[in-house]
N, C-alpha and C positions, 0 to 999 in steps of 0.2 A: 321421656319421663322430664318433667321441668325440672329444673332447678331450684333447691332450696333457698337462693336470694333470690327468687325472683317472687319479688313480695306482692306483687300488685295481680299474681295468678293464686287461685282458690285451691285445694285439695286436689280437684279434678284436672288442674294445669288449666283452667280456663280463666281470661283475664276477666279481674271482678272489679267492677265500678265502684262497690264498696271499699275493697281493699287499696283502691287508689285514690280514694278521699281520704281514709286512713291514715295513709302514706302521706300525703300532703298535708293534712293537720300537723302531723310529725315533725314534717320539714318548715312548717310556718315559721317558727320560733327562729331559725337559722336565717331564712329570708329576710325576717324582720331585723334580724341583728344586722345582716350585711346592708339592708336600706338604711338603718341607723348608724351606721359605723362612724360618719363624720361628726355626728352627736357624741358619741362615745367615746372616739378617741381626743377629743376636744373637750373631755368632761375631766373634773380632777383626778380619778382615781377610775381609768377605764377598765382595768382587770377587773375592780371591784364590782363595777357594774355589771360586766357580763357573768360574774359570779353571782349576784342577785337575779339576771334574769333566768338563768339556769335553775335556781332554786324555784323559783316562781313557777316555771313552768313545769318543773317537777310536780310540783302541787297539783296543778291543772290538769296534766294527764293522768295522775292519780285518780284523781275526781273522775274524769271522762271513763278512765278503767272502770271504775266501779258505778258508776252511770248506766255501764251496756245491761245489767241484770234488769231493773227496772223498766228500762225503756223499753227492752225487747218483748217486755211485757204490755206495756202501756201503748208503744206504738204498733204492736200485733207485728212486728218485724223480727222473726226468730233468726234470721240470717245476721243481724248484730253480733253474734256470738263467735262468728268468724272472726272478727279483727280483734276480739280480748286479749288476746295473747299479744298479737303485735303491740297493742296500746300498752300492754303492761312492761314488756321487753323495752320499749321506748323510753317509758317513765324509769325504767332502770338506768337507759342510757344518759337520761338527762342529768340523772340523779350521781354517777359517776364523772359526768363531765363537771358537774357543781363541786366535788372535792379536789377532783383532779386540777382544777381552777384554782381551788383555795392553797393547793400546795404550790404550783406556780407562784402565787401570790406571796407565798413565803418563802420565796427563792429556792425552794428545795430544801430548804433548811430541815433534815429530819429529826435531829435533835428536837429544835424547837416544835416542828408539827407533831412529834409524839407528846410534849410535855403540854401544848395547847389541848390536844385532842382526850388527855387523859385528865385534865384539871378544871377546864373550862365546861359548865354543866351544860350549854346550849351545844358543843359539840360532842359532847359524850351521846347526847340525844340524837343530835342529826346522823353520827357515825352507827349509832344502834339501828336508826331506820336504814340507813344505806345498806348496811350488811343484812339486815332483813330483805330488801328489796333485791339483794345479790343471790340470796339462796333462792326466793321465789322465780327469779329469772331463770338460774341454771336448771331449776327442776322443771320448766315449764315445755319442756318438750315431749314428743311422745314416748321416745323411748325412758325417760326418766317417770312417767307416767305408768308406763309398764313395771319397771323395774322397783317402785315405790308401791305400786297397788294403789288404783282409784283411792279407794276408802282413803288409805292414809295421806295422798297426795290431796285431797280435798280439805282434810284437816288442817294439813300444814300449810295450805293456801289461805287458810281463814286466818292466817296471823296478819294478812294484809289490813284488817282493821285495827289492831294496835301499831303498825307502822304508820296508819294513817295517823294517828292520834300522834306519835312522837312527830311527825312531821308538821303537823299543825303547831303542836309547843314550840318546835324548832322556829318555825316562821313567826310566832308571836314574840319569842326571846329576839330575832334579828331585826325586829319593828322597833326603831326609836321613838317615834313621835305618834303619829296619825295610825289606829289601830282600826280603821274602817275596812280597809281589806281583808284583813286577817280573820276579822267579826264575822264577814260575810262568807270568806272562803269555809270558816269552821262551822258555819250554820248551812253551807251545803253539805259539808260532809255530816252534820248532823241530819239533816233530809234524808240522805241516802243511806245511813245506819236505821234510822227511823223506818224507813219503808221495808227494810228487812226484819225488822223488829215486830212489826204490823204483821207483815205476811206471815212470820213464823208464828205470832200468837194467833191468827185467824186460820192457820193451817191451809195457807192457799198460796200459790203462786203470784195471783194477779189481783191488785185491791180494787175495791169497788170505787166509784167516782166520790161518794161521800167520804169514805175513809183517804182518798187524796187532797180532799178538802181540808178535812179533819187535820191530819199530818202537816198542811202548808200552813194553816193558820197557828197550829202549837209551835211548830218551829219557828215562824217569825215571833209569837209571843215569847217565846223562851230567849230569843236573838235580842229582844227589847231590854227584856229583865236582865239577862245578862251583860249586855253592853254598859245599861245604865249601874249595874252592881260594880264590874270592873274599873268603870270610869271612878265611880264613886270613892271606890278604894285607893285608885291610885291617886286622886287628887284632894281626899279628905274633904268630900261635899256629899250631900245625900242624895241616894240614887234616884228619888223622886223628883229632885229640880232637873235631873239629866232626861226621864221622862215626859216633864213638862215641854220640853222642847222637842217632842217625837214629831210632831205634826207643824213645827218650823221650818217648812222645805227651803225657805230662804236661807237655811242656814248649812243646806245639804241633805241629799236624800238617806236616812240612818239604815243601816245594813238589814234591819228588819224588814222595811218595806222591799228592799231590794231581793231579799229572798221569798218574801211573800209572791213577788211579781215574778220570780222562776217558777215556784209552784204552781201559782195560777194558770202559767203559761204550759205546764206539765199537764194540767187538769184539762185545758182545752185542747190539748192533743190527745190524749184520752176520748174525750166526748167525740171531736172530728173522727178519730178511726173508729170509736164504737159505731158511728152512725154510717159510716163507710162501708165497715165490714158487714153491717145490717143491710145496707143496698146490695151489696153484692151478694148476699147468701141468701135474700129474699127468693124463693122461691117463684119461677115464672109461671103464668097462669095456662091453663091447659085449653088449649081451642076446643071448644064443645063442636061437635058437629051439627049443621042445620038439620 
């Protein structure tokens, strides 16, 4: 029997290319940090740099974990479910590293750390999200699923949506100036949640191509509107003035266009896989004897 620590093997003990790919994805930020170590060390606050990196990758892997459900249907690749638990636990590991580095940045001053976490809103929100991820990680084993029961376990793990919302709010609060990346990340999460809402509303697990297109366009439009309203409130200008710059690509590509491009890429994947599956399942002509 293969060891539980052999993450590159599936439940049958066989080497899994999908698991190896997921493991490489989880290790990529570490490799990148090692590659960038000189730039990190020469920065003004090296430890703070790594803190922000781990926080960002926590969000990335949280999004990737949530993306497994829609992608396994869109890509017609049910085996993706095999790496969802690995990605979820990896997300918690990066979140735990994020807070551990924050503790180190505070010179392990317990009194100061407790005061900061209980008095600063962004830290309260971040710690709540971390505790939520910890509960989900602890209960992710087969033994815990049997002990809790599949139905209760499923309801418990639906807390991931609230945790994701808290993580996004925490990310916005940590961003001092340009909110382009947080808006794009929030929009991607919006697309992932929107997929689930539409699937629940239509009472189906796989959305039609038209539904995917409508979802992507809707999320993109909401992103344009939300960003314009947010910037307008922050700087005291009319959101309409912000919307006037949507087609000014010299000033940069707005998050709305980015999330629309991501949605259309998923749409193309859906079309390709549907056509590919159609070809593979097309019955062969029966030879008629002369």
